[in-house]
Kinemage of the C-alpha trace (Angstrom):
@kinemage 1
@onewidth
@group {chain A} dominant
@subgroup {mainchain}
@vectorlist {calphas} color= white
{ca unk a 1} P 187.880 19.307 132.007
{ca unk a 2} L 189.737 17.706 129.127
{ca unk a 3} L 188.725 19.131 125.761
{ca unk a 4} L 189.565 17.567 122.415
{ca unk a 5} L 189.261 19.407 119.118
{ca unk a 6} L 189.564 17.614 115.793
{ca unk a 7} L 190.026 19.428 112.492
{ca unk a 8} L 191.173 18.940 108.922
{ca unk a 9} L 188.312 16.942 107.483
{ca unk a 10} L 186.675 17.656 104.173
{ca unk a 11} L 185.379 16.272 100.905
{ca unk a 12} L 187.871 14.529 98.651
{ca unk a 13} L 187.786 12.191 95.687
{ca unk a 14} L 188.809 8.595 96.024
{ca unk a 15} L 192.583 8.321 95.961
{ca unk a 16} L 193.024 11.699 97.575
{ca unk a 17} L 194.626 12.672 100.867
{ca unk a 18} L 193.740 14.565 104.004
{ca unk a 19} L 195.609 15.394 107.186
{ca unk a 20} L 193.618 15.494 110.394
{ca unk a 21} L 194.713 17.267 113.560
{ca unk a 22} L 193.723 16.775 117.176
{ca unk a 23} L 194.513 19.299 119.868
{ca unk a 24} L 193.862 18.833 123.554
{ca unk a 25} L 193.473 21.149 126.495
{ca unk a 26} L 194.095 20.241 130.132
{ca unk a 27} L 195.802 16.966 129.162
{ca unk a 28} L 199.013 16.036 127.448
{ca unk a 29} L 198.717 13.964 124.287
{ca unk a 30} L 202.197 12.613 124.947
{ca unk a 31} L 201.188 10.823 128.122
{ca unk a 32} L 199.959 7.325 127.447
{ca unk a 33} L 198.602 5.828 124.279
{ca unk a 34} L 196.285 8.001 122.218
{ca unk a 35} L 194.534 7.302 118.996
{ca unk a 36} L 192.021 7.972 116.291
{ca unk a 37} L 188.556 6.540 115.950
{ca unk a 38} L 185.853 6.939 113.332
{ca unk a 39} L 182.118 6.531 113.092
{ca unk a 40} L 180.347 5.965 109.815
{ca unk a 41} L 176.616 6.685 109.496
{ca unk a 42} L 174.569 4.067 111.301
{ca unk a 43} L 177.626 2.286 112.630
{ca unk a 44} L 179.485 2.085 115.914
{ca unk a 45} L 182.617 4.119 116.543
{ca unk a 46} L 185.674 2.074 115.577
{ca unk a 47} L 189.322 2.252 116.489
{ca unk a 48} L 191.634 2.917 113.545
{ca unk a 49} L 195.060 3.930 114.863
{ca unk a 50} L 197.029 4.527 118.030
{ca unk a 51} L 200.424 5.824 119.068
{ca unk a 52} L 202.040 4.955 122.379
{ca unk a 53} L 203.936 7.316 124.650
{ca unk a 54} L 207.078 5.760 123.208
{ca unk a 55} L 206.016 6.575 119.679
{ca unk a 56} L 205.030 3.095 118.508
{ca unk a 57} L 202.125 3.139 116.075
{ca unk a 58} L 199.498 0.503 115.465
{ca unk a 59} L 196.710 0.460 112.911
{ca unk a 60} L 193.496 -1.309 112.155
{ca unk a 61} L 193.804 -3.565 109.153
{ca unk a 62} L 191.362 -1.405 107.211
{ca unk a 63} L 193.759 1.567 107.174
{ca unk a 64} L 197.192 -0.012 107.534
{ca unk a 65} L 199.538 1.125 104.816
{ca unk a 66} L 197.380 4.130 103.929
{ca unk a 67} L 197.115 6.104 107.178
{ca unk a 68} L 199.935 7.388 109.378
{ca unk a 69} L 199.511 8.585 112.950
{ca unk a 70} L 201.981 11.030 114.471
{ca unk a 71} L 202.251 13.415 117.358
{ca unk a 72} L 203.926 16.734 118.143
{ca unk a 73} L 204.207 16.792 121.913
{ca unk a 74} L 205.575 20.347 121.886
{ca unk a 75} L 202.347 21.564 120.312
{ca unk a 76} L 200.233 18.974 122.146
{ca unk a 77} L 198.798 17.941 118.808
{ca unk a 78} L 198.220 14.582 117.164
{ca unk a 79} L 197.881 14.018 113.428
{ca unk a 80} L 196.440 11.458 111.073
{ca unk a 81} L 197.785 11.541 107.532
{ca unk a 82} L 195.312 9.746 105.303
{ca unk a 83} L 196.373 8.737 101.812
{ca unk a 84} L 194.708 6.669 99.100
{ca unk a 85} L 191.319 7.468 100.568
{ca unk a 86} L 188.387 5.220 99.702
{ca unk a 87} L 184.643 5.892 99.833
{ca unk a 88} L 184.437 3.488 102.775
{ca unk a 89} L 186.651 5.865 104.766
{ca unk a 90} L 183.727 8.292 104.888
{ca unk a 91} L 182.996 8.920 108.569
{ca unk a 92} L 183.339 11.371 111.419
{ca unk a 93} L 186.833 11.091 112.851
{ca unk a 94} L 187.598 11.502 116.548
{ca unk a 95} L 190.647 11.399 118.777
{ca unk a 96} L 190.869 10.102 122.336
{ca unk a 97} L 193.085 8.024 124.554
{ca unk a 98} L 192.938 4.322 123.770
{ca unk a 99} L 190.693 3.699 126.771
{ca unk a 100} L 188.305 6.275 125.329
{ca unk a 101} L 187.991 7.830 128.754
{ca unk a 102} L 188.211 11.505 127.805
{ca unk a 103} L 185.096 13.440 126.766
{ca unk a 104} L 184.615 13.113 123.029
{ca unk a 105} L 185.141 16.157 120.848
{ca unk a 106} L 182.851 17.134 118.015
{ca unk a 107} L 184.890 15.178 115.493
{ca unk a 108} L 185.724 16.159 111.946
{ca unk a 109} L 183.797 14.928 108.915
{ca unk a 110} L 185.654 13.116 106.178
{ca unk a 111} L 183.730 12.413 102.989
{ca unk a 112} L 185.270 10.482 100.106
{ca unk a 113} L 183.499 10.453 96.759
{ca unk a 114} L 183.915 7.690 94.224
């Protein structure tokens, strides 16, 4: 069964940066479009970024210009570099394919203080 593991979250002050990682077992993160999602308390899980198999990145308007998605296919790992963090970025962050068809991992908590 596909297993996703997110890491790299933490508590930062507004304006700070974090780099999230996503590793996968039993599936290649370089096949097809994969992305990052986040879920804030009491809200639905939202899409925030994706990268295609060809390396093209797309972002939700809320994070465009601040977040950068990348992938290391050799290590089967995907990254999310988050800069200029805002309190509204506080959420649990998850990775998945863009169809969200793989089992969800446990996510990684990102908390941004004002």
